[in-house]
C-alpha positions as CSV (number, residue, x, y, z in Angstrom):
1,M,-21.9,-52.1,-15.0
2,T,-24.0,-55.1,-13.8
3,G,-23.9,-57.2,-10.6
4,G,-24.7,-56.8,-6.9
5,S,-23.9,-54.0,-4.6
6,T,-20.2,-53.3,-4.3
7,T,-18.4,-52.3,-1.1
8,D,-18.4,-48.7,-2.2
9,D,-22.1,-48.7,-2.8
10,I,-22.7,-50.1,0.6
11,A,-20.5,-47.5,2.2
12,L,-22.2,-44.7,0.2
13,A,-25.7,-45.9,1.2
14,G,-24.4,-45.9,4.9
15,T,-23.2,-42.3,4.6
16,V,-26.5,-41.1,3.1
17,Q,-28.5,-42.9,5.8
18,A,-26.4,-41.4,8.5
19,H,-26.9,-37.9,7.1
20,F,-30.6,-38.5,6.8
21,E,-30.8,-39.5,10.5
22,H,-28.6,-36.9,12.1
23,S,-29.3,-33.9,9.9
24,P,-30.5,-30.8,11.8
25,L,-32.9,-30.3,8.8
26,G,-36.2,-32.1,8.7
27,F,-36.4,-34.9,6.2
28,A,-39.2,-37.2,5.0
29,V,-39.4,-39.8,2.3
30,I,-42.7,-40.2,0.5
31,D,-43.9,-42.6,-2.2
32,D,-45.6,-41.9,-5.4
33,S,-49.1,-42.2,-3.7
34,G,-48.2,-39.5,-1.2
35,L,-47.7,-41.7,1.8
36,V,-44.9,-40.9,4.3
37,R,-42.5,-43.8,4.3
38,E,-39.8,-42.5,6.6
39,V,-39.0,-39.4,8.8
40,N,-35.8,-38.4,10.6
41,A,-35.5,-37.1,14.2
42,A,-35.3,-33.4,13.2
43,L,-38.7,-33.6,11.5
44,C,-40.2,-35.3,14.5
45,D,-38.9,-32.6,16.8
46,L,-40.2,-29.9,14.4
47,V,-43.8,-31.3,14.2
48,G,-43.9,-32.6,17.8
49,R,-44.8,-36.2,17.0
50,P,-43.0,-39.5,17.2
51,A,-41.9,-41.3,14.0
52,D,-44.3,-44.1,14.2
53,T,-47.3,-41.6,14.2
54,L,-46.1,-40.0,11.0
55,T,-45.1,-43.1,8.9
56,G,-48.0,-44.3,6.9
57,L,-49.8,-41.0,6.9
58,H,-50.7,-39.2,3.7
59,V,-48.5,-36.2,3.3
60,S,-51.5,-33.9,3.4
61,G,-51.9,-34.9,7.1
62,V,-48.4,-33.5,7.8
63,F,-48.3,-30.4,5.5
64,T,-50.8,-28.1,3.9
65,T,-49.7,-26.3,0.8
66,D,-51.1,-24.9,-2.5
67,A,-48.3,-26.5,-4.3
68,D,-48.5,-29.9,-6.0
69,L,-46.7,-32.3,-3.7
70,G,-46.8,-34.9,-6.4
71,A,-44.3,-33.0,-8.5
72,D,-40.9,-34.6,-8.9
73,R,-39.2,-31.3,-8.0
74,L,-40.7,-28.5,-5.9
75,H,-39.7,-25.5,-3.8
76,A,-42.7,-24.1,-1.9
77,D,-44.0,-22.5,1.2
78,A,-46.2,-24.8,3.4
79,Q,-47.7,-25.2,6.9
80,L,-46.6,-27.9,9.2
81,I,-49.5,-29.4,11.1
82,H,-48.9,-30.1,14.8
83,P,-51.0,-32.6,17.0
84,D,-52.8,-29.7,18.7
85,G,-53.8,-28.2,15.5
86,D,-51.1,-25.4,15.5
87,R,-49.2,-24.8,12.4
88,T,-45.7,-23.7,11.7
89,A,-44.6,-21.9,8.5
90,V,-42.0,-24.0,6.7
91,V,-40.3,-24.2,3.3
92,L,-40.4,-27.6,1.4
93,D,-37.9,-28.7,-1.1
94,V,-38.9,-31.9,-2.9
95,A,-36.5,-34.0,-5.1
96,P,-36.7,-37.6,-6.6
97,L,-34.8,-40.5,-4.9
98,D,-35.9,-43.2,-7.4
99,P,-38.9,-43.7,-9.8
100,S,-41.3,-44.4,-6.8
101,L,-39.8,-42.2,-3.9
102,R,-39.2,-38.6,-3.3
103,A,-37.2,-36.8,-0.6
104,V,-38.8,-33.8,1.2
105,V,-36.6,-31.4,3.1
106,V,-38.4,-29.2,5.7
107,V,-37.0,-25.9,6.8
108,N,-38.5,-23.8,9.6
109,S,-39.3,-20.4,7.9
110,E,-39.0,-18.5,11.3
111,E,-35.5,-20.0,11.9
112,T,-34.5,-19.2,8.3
113,S,-35.7,-15.6,8.8
114,A,-33.9,-15.3,12.1
115,L,-30.7,-16.8,10.5
116,R,-31.1,-14.3,7.6
117,A,-31.5,-11.5,10.0
118,A,-28.4,-12.6,12.0
119,L,-26.4,-12.8,8.9
120,I,-27.5,-9.4,7.8
121,R,-26.5,-8.0,11.3
122,Q,-23.2,-9.7,11.1
123,S,-22.6,-8.3,7.5
124,L,-23.3,-4.7,8.8
125,N,-21.5,-4.8,12.1
126,D,-18.0,-5.3,13.3
127,L,-17.6,-8.6,15.2
128,V,-15.1,-7.3,17.6
129,T,-16.6,-4.0,18.8
130,G,-20.2,-4.5,17.8
131,L,-20.0,-1.1,16.0
132,P,-21.5,-0.6,12.5
133,N,-18.8,-1.6,9.9
134,R,-17.7,0.1,6.7
135,T,-20.6,-1.5,4.7
136,Q,-23.2,0.1,7.0
137,L,-21.4,3.3,7.0
138,L,-21.4,3.5,3.2
139,Q,-25.2,2.9,3.5
140,W,-25.5,5.8,5.8
141,L,-23.6,8.0,3.4
142,G,-25.9,7.0,0.6
143,R,-28.8,8.7,2.3
144,C,-27.0,11.6,4.0
145,P,-28.2,15.2,4.3
146,D,-26.8,18.0,2.2
147,V,-23.9,18.8,4.4
148,L,-21.9,16.1,6.2
149,G,-19.2,16.1,8.8
150,L,-16.7,13.2,8.8
151,V,-13.9,12.4,11.3
152,H,-11.5,9.5,10.3
153,L,-9.5,8.2,13.3
154,D,-6.4,6.0,12.9
155,V,-5.2,4.4,16.2
156,D,-1.5,5.1,16.2
157,G,0.8,2.2,16.7
158,F,-1.9,-0.4,17.1
159,H,0.4,-3.1,15.5
160,V,2.7,-2.6,18.5
161,V,0.0,-3.8,20.9
162,N,-0.8,-6.8,18.6
163,E,2.8,-7.9,18.3
164,G,3.8,-7.1,21.8
165,L,0.7,-8.1,23.9
166,G,-1.1,-10.4,21.4
167,H,-4.1,-10.2,19.2
168,D,-6.5,-10.7,22.1
169,A,-5.1,-7.7,23.9
170,G,-5.5,-5.8,20.7
171,D,-9.2,-6.7,20.4
172,R,-9.8,-5.6,24.0
173,L,-8.0,-2.3,23.3
174,L,-10.4,-1.9,20.3
175,K,-13.4,-2.5,22.4
176,S,-12.2,0.0,25.0
177,V,-11.6,2.7,22.2
178,A,-15.1,1.9,20.8
179,A,-16.8,2.3,24.0
180,R,-15.2,5.7,24.6
181,L,-16.0,6.9,21.1
182,L,-19.7,5.9,21.6
183,E,-20.0,7.8,24.9
184,I,-18.5,10.9,23.2
185,C,-20.3,10.6,19.9
186,A,-23.8,9.8,21.1
187,P,-24.9,13.4,21.5
188,H,-23.4,14.5,18.1
189,G,-23.5,11.6,15.6
190,R,-22.7,8.1,14.8
191,V,-19.5,6.0,14.9
192,A,-18.4,3.0,12.9
193,R,-15.3,0.8,12.8
194,T,-14.2,1.0,9.2
195,G,-10.8,-0.7,9.1
196,H,-8.3,-2.7,11.1
197,D,-7.4,0.1,13.5
198,V,-9.7,2.8,12.0
199,F,-12.9,4.4,13.3
200,T,-15.1,6.9,11.5
201,I,-17.5,9.5,13.1
202,V,-20.4,10.9,11.1
203,V,-22.1,14.1,12.0
204,D,-25.2,15.3,10.0
205,N,-25.4,19.0,9.0
206,P,-22.4,20.5,11.1
207,S,-22.4,24.3,11.0
208,D,-18.6,24.2,10.4
209,A,-15.5,22.2,11.3
210,L,-15.1,23.7,14.7
211,G,-17.7,21.3,16.2
212,L,-15.7,18.4,14.7
213,I,-12.5,19.7,16.0
214,G,-14.1,19.8,19.5
215,I,-15.1,16.1,19.1
216,V,-11.6,15.1,18.3
217,E,-10.3,17.0,21.2
218,D,-12.8,15.2,23.5
219,V,-11.6,11.9,22.0
220,D,-8.0,12.8,22.7
221,A,-8.8,13.7,26.2
222,S,-10.7,10.4,26.8
223,L,-8.1,8.2,25.2
224,A,-5.4,9.9,27.3
225,E,-6.4,7.7,30.2
226,P,-4.4,4.4,29.7
227,V,-6.2,1.2,29.0
228,Y,-4.9,-1.7,31.2
229,L,-4.2,-4.9,29.2
230,D,-2.8,-7.8,31.3
231,G,-1.5,-5.3,33.9
232,V,0.1,-3.1,31.2
233,G,-1.2,0.5,31.0
234,V,-1.4,1.2,27.3
235,G,-1.7,4.8,26.0
236,V,-3.8,5.5,22.9
237,T,-3.5,8.3,20.5
238,V,-5.1,8.9,17.2
239,S,-4.3,10.6,13.9
240,A,-7.5,12.3,12.8
241,G,-8.8,13.6,9.5
242,I,-11.6,16.1,9.6
243,S,-13.8,16.9,6.6
244,V,-17.0,19.0,6.1
245,Q,-18.6,18.3,2.7
246,H,-21.6,19.2,0.5
247,T,-22.9,15.8,-0.5
248,R,-25.1,16.6,-3.5
249,G,-23.8,14.7,-6.6
250,R,-21.1,12.9,-4.5
251,T,-20.7,9.2,-4.0
252,A,-20.4,7.7,-0.5
253,A,-16.8,6.4,-1.3
254,D,-15.7,9.9,-2.4
255,L,-17.1,11.5,0.7
256,L,-15.4,9.0,3.0
257,R,-12.1,9.4,1.1
258,T,-11.9,13.1,2.0
259,A,-11.5,12.3,5.7
260,E,-9.2,9.4,4.9
261,V,-6.9,11.7,3.0
262,A,-6.8,14.3,5.8
263,A,-5.9,11.4,8.3
264,R,-3.0,10.3,6.1
265,W,-1.7,13.9,6.2
266,S,-1.9,13.7,10.0
267,R,0.2,10.5,10.0
268,Q,2.7,12.0,7.6
269,D,3.0,15.1,9.9
270,G,3.9,13.1,13.0
271,R,0.7,11.3,14.2
272,A,-1.3,12.2,17.3
273,R,-2.8,15.2,15.7
274,W,-5.8,16.3,13.5
275,T,-5.7,17.8,10.0
276,L,-8.5,19.4,8.0
277,Y,-9.2,18.3,4.5
278,D,-7.8,20.7,1.9
279,R,-9.2,20.1,-1.6
280,P,-6.5,22.0,-3.6
281,R,-3.8,20.0,-1.8
282,D,-5.7,16.7,-2.5
283,I,-6.0,17.6,-6.2
284,R,-2.2,18.2,-6.4
285,E,-1.4,14.9,-4.6
286,R,-3.9,12.9,-6.7
287,S,-2.1,14.0,-9.8
288,R,1.3,13.0,-8.2
289,F,-0.2,9.6,-7.1
290,T,-1.7,9.0,-10.6
291,L,1.8,9.5,-12.1
292,A,3.4,7.2,-9.4
293,A,0.9,4.5,-10.2
294,S,1.7,4.6,-13.9
295,I,5.4,4.3,-13.6
296,A,5.6,0.6,-14.3
297,G,3.6,1.0,-17.5
298,A,5.8,4.1,-18.5
299,L,8.9,1.8,-18.1
300,E,7.2,-0.8,-20.2
301,N,6.3,1.4,-23.2
302,G,9.5,3.3,-23.4
303,E,8.3,6.7,-22.0
304,I,11.0,6.6,-19.3
305,G,14.6,6.9,-20.7
306,T,18.1,7.9,-19.7
307,R,19.8,11.2,-20.4
308,Y,23.3,12.3,-19.6
309,A,24.4,15.4,-17.8
310,P,27.9,16.7,-19.0
311,V,30.4,17.1,-16.1
312,H,33.0,19.7,-16.9
313,S,36.5,20.2,-15.6
314,L,36.5,23.7,-14.1
315,P,40.1,24.7,-15.0
316,D,39.7,24.0,-18.8
317,R,35.9,23.3,-19.1
318,R,36.5,19.9,-20.9
319,V,33.7,17.3,-20.5
320,V,35.3,14.7,-18.2
321,A,32.2,12.7,-17.4
322,L,28.7,12.1,-18.4
323,E,26.2,11.4,-15.5
324,A,23.2,9.3,-16.3
325,S,19.9,10.5,-15.2
326,V,16.4,9.2,-15.7
327,H,13.8,11.3,-17.4
328,W,10.1,10.7,-18.1
329,D,8.8,12.0,-21.4
330,H,5.1,12.0,-20.1
331,P,2.5,12.5,-22.9
332,E,0.4,14.9,-20.8
333,H,3.0,16.5,-18.3
334,G,6.0,16.8,-20.6
335,L,9.5,16.0,-19.5
336,L,9.7,15.1,-15.7
337,S,13.0,15.4,-14.0
338,Q,15.1,12.6,-12.3
339,D,14.2,13.6,-8.8
340,A,10.5,13.5,-9.6
341,V,10.8,10.1,-11.3
342,L,12.9,8.7,-8.4
343,D,10.4,10.0,-5.9
344,F,7.5,8.2,-7.8
345,A,9.5,5.0,-8.0
346,E,10.3,5.0,-4.3
347,S,6.6,5.5,-3.4
348,T,5.5,2.5,-5.6
349,G,8.4,0.0,-5.0
350,N,9.9,0.5,-8.5
351,A,13.1,2.1,-7.3
352,V,15.2,-1.1,-7.7
353,R,13.8,-1.9,-11.2
354,L,14.4,1.8,-12.2
355,G,17.9,1.8,-10.8
356,R,18.8,-1.4,-12.8
357,V,17.4,0.2,-16.0
358,V,19.4,3.3,-15.7
359,L,22.6,1.4,-14.8
360,A,22.1,-1.1,-17.7
361,D,21.4,1.7,-20.2
362,A,24.4,3.8,-19.1
363,C,26.8,0.8,-19.5
364,A,25.4,-0.2,-22.8
365,Q,25.5,3.3,-24.2
366,A,29.0,3.9,-23.0
367,G,30.0,0.7,-24.6
368,R,28.6,1.8,-27.9
369,W,30.3,5.3,-27.6
370,L,33.7,3.6,-26.8
371,A,33.2,1.2,-29.9
372,E,32.5,4.3,-32.1
373,F,34.9,6.9,-30.9
374,G,37.6,4.9,-29.1
375,A,39.4,5.7,-25.9
376,P,39.3,7.9,-24.0
377,I,35.7,8.6,-23.8
378,P,34.4,10.5,-20.7
379,L,33.6,8.5,-17.6
380,V,30.0,7.4,-17.3
381,A,28.6,8.1,-13.8
382,V,25.4,6.5,-12.4
383,R,23.8,7.2,-9.1
384,L,23.1,4.0,-7.1
385,T,19.9,4.0,-4.9
386,A,20.1,2.8,-1.4
387,H,18.3,-0.5,-2.5
388,Q,21.0,-1.1,-5.1
389,C,23.9,-0.5,-2.7
390,R,22.3,-3.2,-0.4
391,E,21.9,-5.8,-3.1
392,P,23.9,-9.0,-2.3
393,E,24.5,-9.4,-6.1
394,L,25.7,-5.9,-6.8
395,V,29.2,-7.0,-7.8
396,A,27.8,-9.8,-10.2
397,V,25.3,-7.3,-11.7
398,V,27.9,-4.6,-12.4
399,R,30.4,-7.1,-13.8
400,R,27.8,-8.6,-16.1
401,L,26.7,-5.3,-17.4
402,L,30.3,-4.2,-18.0
403,A,31.0,-7.4,-19.9
404,D,27.9,-7.3,-22.0
405,A,28.8,-3.7,-23.1
406,A,32.6,-4.4,-23.5
407,L,33.2,-1.4,-21.3
408,P,36.3,-1.2,-19.1
409,A,35.6,-0.9,-15.4
410,D,37.6,2.3,-15.2
411,R,35.0,4.0,-17.4
412,L,32.2,3.6,-14.8
413,R,31.7,5.7,-11.7
414,L,29.1,4.9,-9.1
415,V,27.6,7.9,-7.2
416,V,26.3,7.2,-3.7
417,E,24.8,9.6,-1.1
418,G,26.6,10.1,2.1
419,D,23.7,8.9,4.3
420,V,23.6,5.7,2.3
421,L,27.3,5.0,2.5
422,L,27.2,5.5,6.4
423,S,24.3,3.0,6.7
424,L,26.1,0.1,4.8
425,T,27.0,-3.1,6.6
426,P,30.6,-4.3,6.4
427,E,29.5,-6.9,3.8
428,Q,27.9,-4.2,1.6
429,V,31.0,-2.0,2.0
430,E,33.0,-5.0,0.8
431,E,30.9,-5.2,-2.3
432,L,31.9,-1.7,-3.2
433,D,35.5,-2.3,-2.4
434,I,35.5,-5.4,-4.8
435,L,34.2,-3.1,-7.5
436,T,36.9,-0.4,-6.9
437,V,39.5,-3.2,-7.1
438,D,38.0,-4.0,-10.5
439,G,38.6,-0.4,-11.5
440,V,35.1,1.1,-10.9
441,S,35.2,4.5,-9.0
442,V,32.9,5.5,-6.2
443,L,31.9,9.1,-5.8
444,H,30.5,10.3,-2.4
445,E,27.6,12.8,-2.9
446,Q,27.1,15.1,0.1
447,R,23.6,16.5,0.5
448,G,23.6,19.8,2.2
449,A,26.5,21.1,4.5
450,G,27.3,17.7,6.1
451,R,30.4,16.5,7.7
452,F,32.9,15.2,5.1
453,D,35.2,13.9,7.8
454,A,32.6,11.4,8.9
455,F,33.8,9.1,6.0
456,G,37.4,8.7,7.2
457,G,36.9,5.5,9.2
458,T,34.1,3.8,7.4
459,G,36.2,1.7,5.1
460,V,34.1,3.0,2.2
461,P,36.5,3.2,-1.0
462,I,35.8,6.7,-2.1
463,S,37.6,8.2,-5.0
464,G,36.0,11.6,-4.9
465,H,33.3,13.9,-3.3
466,R,30.6,16.1,-4.6
467,V,28.5,18.9,-3.0
468,D,25.0,19.6,-4.1
469,G,23.2,22.8,-5.1
470,S,22.3,23.9,-1.6
471,V,26.0,24.4,-0.8
472,V,26.7,26.0,-4.2
473,R,23.9,28.5,-3.5
474,G,26.0,29.7,-0.6
475,L,28.6,31.1,-2.9
476,D,26.1,33.3,-4.8
477,H,26.4,37.1,-4.3
478,T,22.8,37.1,-2.9
479,A,23.7,34.7,0.0
480,Q,24.1,36.2,3.4
481,P,27.7,37.0,4.3
482,L,27.7,34.6,7.3
483,V,26.4,31.8,4.9
484,R,29.0,32.6,2.3
485,S,31.8,32.6,4.8
486,A,30.7,29.2,6.2
487,V,30.5,27.7,2.7
488,V,33.9,29.0,1.7
489,G,35.4,27.7,4.9
490,M,33.9,24.3,4.5
491,L,34.9,23.8,0.8
492,S,38.4,25.1,1.6
493,W,38.8,22.6,4.4
494,A,37.5,19.9,2.1
495,V,39.9,20.6,-0.8
496,R,42.9,20.6,1.6
497,N,42.0,17.5,3.6
498,L,39.9,15.1,1.7
499,D,41.3,12.3,-0.5
500,G,40.2,12.5,-4.1
501,D,38.8,15.3,-6.1
502,L,35.9,17.6,-5.0
503,S,33.2,18.5,-7.5
504,A,29.9,20.3,-7.4
505,Q,26.5,19.9,-9.0
506,D,23.6,22.1,-9.9
507,V,25.8,25.0,-10.8
508,R,23.6,27.7,-12.4
509,T,25.7,30.8,-13.1
510,E,29.2,31.7,-14.2
511,A,29.8,33.5,-10.9
512,E,29.2,30.2,-9.1
513,A,31.5,28.3,-11.4
514,S,34.3,31.0,-11.0
515,A,33.9,30.9,-7.2
516,L,34.2,27.1,-7.2
517,T,37.3,27.3,-9.5
518,R,39.0,29.7,-7.2
519,L,38.4,27.4,-4.2
520,G,40.0,24.4,-6.0
521,I,36.9,22.5,-6.9
522,T,37.9,20.4,-9.9
523,A,34.6,19.7,-11.8
524,A,31.1,20.8,-11.9
525,Q,27.8,20.0,-13.6
526,G,24.4,21.7,-13.7
527,P,22.1,24.1,-15.8
528,Y,25.0,26.5,-16.5
529,F,26.7,23.8,-18.4
530,G,23.6,22.8,-20.3
531,D,20.6,20.4,-19.9
532,P,21.1,16.6,-19.8
533,L,21.7,15.2,-23.3
534,T,19.9,12.4,-25.1
535,P,22.2,9.6,-26.3
536,D,22.2,11.1,-29.9
537,E,23.2,14.4,-28.5
538,V,26.0,12.9,-26.6
539,R,27.2,11.2,-29.9
540,D,27.3,14.8,-31.5
541,L,29.2,16.1,-28.5
542,L,31.8,13.3,-28.7
543,R,32.1,13.7,-32.4
544,G,32.8,17.4,-32.0
545,T,35.6,16.7,-29.4
């Protein structure tokens, strides 16, 4: 493109000139003979001379360096020459402007070093409390002695302070906690802030855990005194994890994790307490967490599938229903039960997805069985999770699955735990009511010896009730007479007073089945009646009947 300067060119030149004049870095422009043509205010301040005494000088009168200042591009150390002869260490960066001019950027080495040191300090220390941070703690652990004591402290309920009094109050609380920890730990070890509301104490070569327990007790006593934030006295408690570890062959992250795990146990056990690290327990839990983390992949690759537990009529032992249950055929751990899989799913947020998979599988299988064997096939029962019961699209989901499977609604039974039923909103109860109008039945599952009469005024459309294995065990001949009497009384009352049939699960012996029959329980399932069946085994069962 030819022609004179455009408006954009002029604007760009003005921007560059303004940057040159006002930059905090020293700038100089030199020509190809080495003469200084222009300098900015920052360079004048750095060298201690006005601009008119620098322009026209040869660059060697301003800097001394072993590098070739005639080079088009250069990054080199140099000495800046002051009027009194003193010199300042600087770093020069030289770059071409046009064929005859080069730009020189001058940076004070001392300021650069100070800035670098400040950045290093910031990277290794917490900005709120001034304590060492997790990065610095990991460096400590990388050069620790053969035996190390670690205390992991979680400030209980810190989010309440942040949300109630504001983040500024939260920061002041952390500063107060940090100051108290420093005072307590100074004679014993070091303390760092290693998370949002987490502090870690490190003690070299502790003789045993007793000394660390003493530190935690001192911390509890110190934090018992309220911290006043904007006139509000805030009490502080901590959940502590204590660990004494041999360090040889261990990584810093692994050492730190032992105390973190113990603190998690403290939180699980109610907070405001301390817990010692227990390696066997940790190994067991790590195996469980590994399984939980892999549940999504197991769903994807078909390791998790649906099986069907036969539900038998107690008077004549006919199969009257098939309850879908999820099982995980794990390549290393073998067949994992429904309770284990659901527990894993809840801990990883996969419960909703898993529940949908089981419901969809059950409807589809029942539709195929109906097409093959005709009516009447046994009811297919599916346990709904709490999340599924609260889904606003529950009716639409169930109707779609029934339609896709060509399965009549009266062949589907939804099983819901009592605690879940009692927690439903009127809108969620209405969803279940709509499904029962369609023909779907709802079975209330009572965990333990709860109160069946609690469901009378809830409006929940229940067609039957079921007791779990803990109640059934009370009928066994090994149960204490008082327990057996209480269970018999409860079941007798339920048979007489509840609407709908009463059934039982986890029946293990003929004696239990007979006792339930005498009490008027209509149906039962459990190990006594056989293990859950694969879809092919269900086909064989239906073919035989």
